C-alpha positions, 0 to 999 in steps of 0.5 A, a space after each residue: 500499500 503506497 503512502 497516498 492510500 495510507 493517508 486516505 485510509 487514515 482519514 476514512 478510519 478517523 471519520 468512521 471512528 468519530 461517528 462510531 464513538 459519538 453515538 454511544 457517547 451521547 447515550 452514556 455521557 454520565 458513564 463515560 465521565 464517571 470512568 474516563 474523567 476520573 482517571 484524567 483528573 486524578 492522574 493530572 492532580 487537577 481535582 481539588 485545585 481551586 475548591 478552597 475555603 477560608 477558616 471557619 469564621 472568616 468569609 468574603 463579601 461580594 459587593 456590587 462595584 457600582 452601588 457597594 450593595 452586598 450581593 453575597 457572603 461566602 466562606 469559600 475563596 472567591 476568584 475573578 470570574 465567579 458568578 452569583 445568581 441571588 434569590 431574586 435571580 439577578 446575576 453578578 460576575 466577580 471582576 476583582 478581588 481585594 483581600 476579603 472583598 470581592 467586587 462584582 458587576 451585574 450582568 443581567 437577570 437569569 431569565 431562564 429561571 422561570 416557572 413553566 406551566 407544564 411543571 404543574 402536571 403530575 408527574 411534573 414535566 420538568 424536562 428531566 429524565 424520568 425514573 419509574 420503579 427502576 429498583 436502582 439508586 436514584 439519588 446519591 448523597 455524600 459529604 466531602 467535608 465530613 467534619 462540618 458541624 453547627 455550633 449551637 447544636 453540636 457544640 463545636 464547628 467541626 467534629 472529625 469524621 462525625 460532623 453534624 452535617 451527617 445528620 442534615 444528610 440523614 434528614 434529606 435522605 429520610 424524606 426522600 426514602 419516605 417518598 419511595 425514592 431509592 437513596 444511598 447516603 454515604 457517610 465516608 469521612 474525608 478528613 482532613 478539611 483541606 484543599 485535597 478533600 475533594 480529591 479524597 471524596 472523589 473516590 466516594 463519588 465515583 463509587 456512588 456513580 457506579 449505581 447510576 443515580 439520576 442525581 449526585 448531591 454533596 452536602 455542606 454548610 457554609 462558614 459565614 458567622 452571621 446566622 441570620 444570613 441563612 435563617 428563613 421562614 419557609 412554609 411556616 417553619 424556621 429553617 436555613 436556606 439552601 445554596 446551590 453551588 456549581 463548579 465552573 471548571 468541569 465539562 458538565 458545567 453547562 448541564 449542571 448549571 441548567 439543572 441548578 436553574 431548574 431546581 431553583 425555578 421549581 423550588 421558587 414556585 413550590 418552596 418559595 424562599 428556600 433557595 439562597 441562590 446559585 454560586 458558580 465557583 472556580 473549581 470542579 467539585 467532582 461535578 464532571 462525574 454527572 450532568 446532575 451533580 450539585 453541591 448544597 450548602 445548608 445553612 452556616 456553622 452558627 445556625 441551629 442544626 435542627 433548622 438546617 435539617 428542616 431546610 434539607 427536609 423541605 428541599 427533599 420533599 420537592 426534589 423527586 418531582 423535579 427528577 420525575 421519580 415515581 416509585 414502583 407500583 404508583 399508578 399514573 407514573 410515566 416517563 414524561 418527555 425526554 430527549 432521545 438519549 434520556 436527557 432534557 433539552 438543556 442537558 442534551 445540548 450540553 452533551 452534544 457540546 461535549 461530543 463536539 469538543 471531542 470531534 474537534 480534538 480528533 480532527 485536530 489530531 488528524 491534522 497534526 498527523 498530516 502535518 507531521 507526515 507532510 512537513 508543512 501546511 501546504 503539504 496538508 492542502 496538497 495531500 487533501 486536494 490530491 485525495 479529492 482529485 484522485 482517490 475519491 474522484 476515482 471512487 465516484 468515477 467507478 460508480 458512474 462507470 458501473 451505472 453506465 455499464 449496467 444498461 448494456 448488460 441488461 441489453 445483452 441479457 
């Protein structure tokens, strides 16, 4: 086989490989991310790089750079580019950080966090994949910072390997189970509470993802010292609010954010006041493992733990409706509308973006191969042009010749 044929076969195999790998990848994006992404992120040491927090009691204040009005407070390290969607759905982007102050610019209102009429159906048509009596784990819960506690109730801000945050996770799981949802609430500790905690909890998250849950929740509490910052009355109960956190440095960011927005929009309608907002922080937070992975911050260390448990319970009461989870044996349950690959419109779009990036990488790799083979861009053009004029032209020319010969054969017959 001459060099020209080798190049042609390489291009054909490249195209075939992209097609073959893209279709099943669209159907099993979460599984691919569970295995391949785990190996990539951990071997490169990228997990847990930016997901840093300040010492308990220390916090950062995010203000509007024009008005000076407080936009948010958080005990996590704030980076330029981080974004906040507040309770009223106004969206801000951090433009500069000075000490414990972060300055942000309002970039508009998150208009896609809106109530949709179809969500009033039973089960709610939120556009999220349905699960009808699968008999498998539908929601996975774990705790990266397993020492986090609530001072008024637990007596201390942190209890190694047995933090009060476990009780909040239990309250969340108990309500879900009472509604017929299959849940695994993993209590694996991940001490010490440092920048590598997410690296250690990644093993727990991967283990949970082997059960193929519809959603993966990492339960935390904040470290802002003011208890009133999270205190709220919801449904006539004294609770702490819940903040949704999305890592903006993972391939699922668009899908995770779309899911977080759906959660907030649904909760704003049925559990008004419960969701503190959505924080898009620099980091991964292990959310590359699932298109529906969220980090929940339930109150802060100065809140009463029982208020946090009530807030988590109210969240759990509505959460199955967002996922359209219907227990086995419940009449009227149905899968609702999903995309061909079992993802919502937003999620499917993100999945195809991921595939687009992969295809782009493969094509760039193919171009690099041709560059190495030919030694110049001009050589690449020459080879591609040569293939088009000779090999492919000959192929189509052969087909035309065969078509012309067919009638003659018929006449002879």
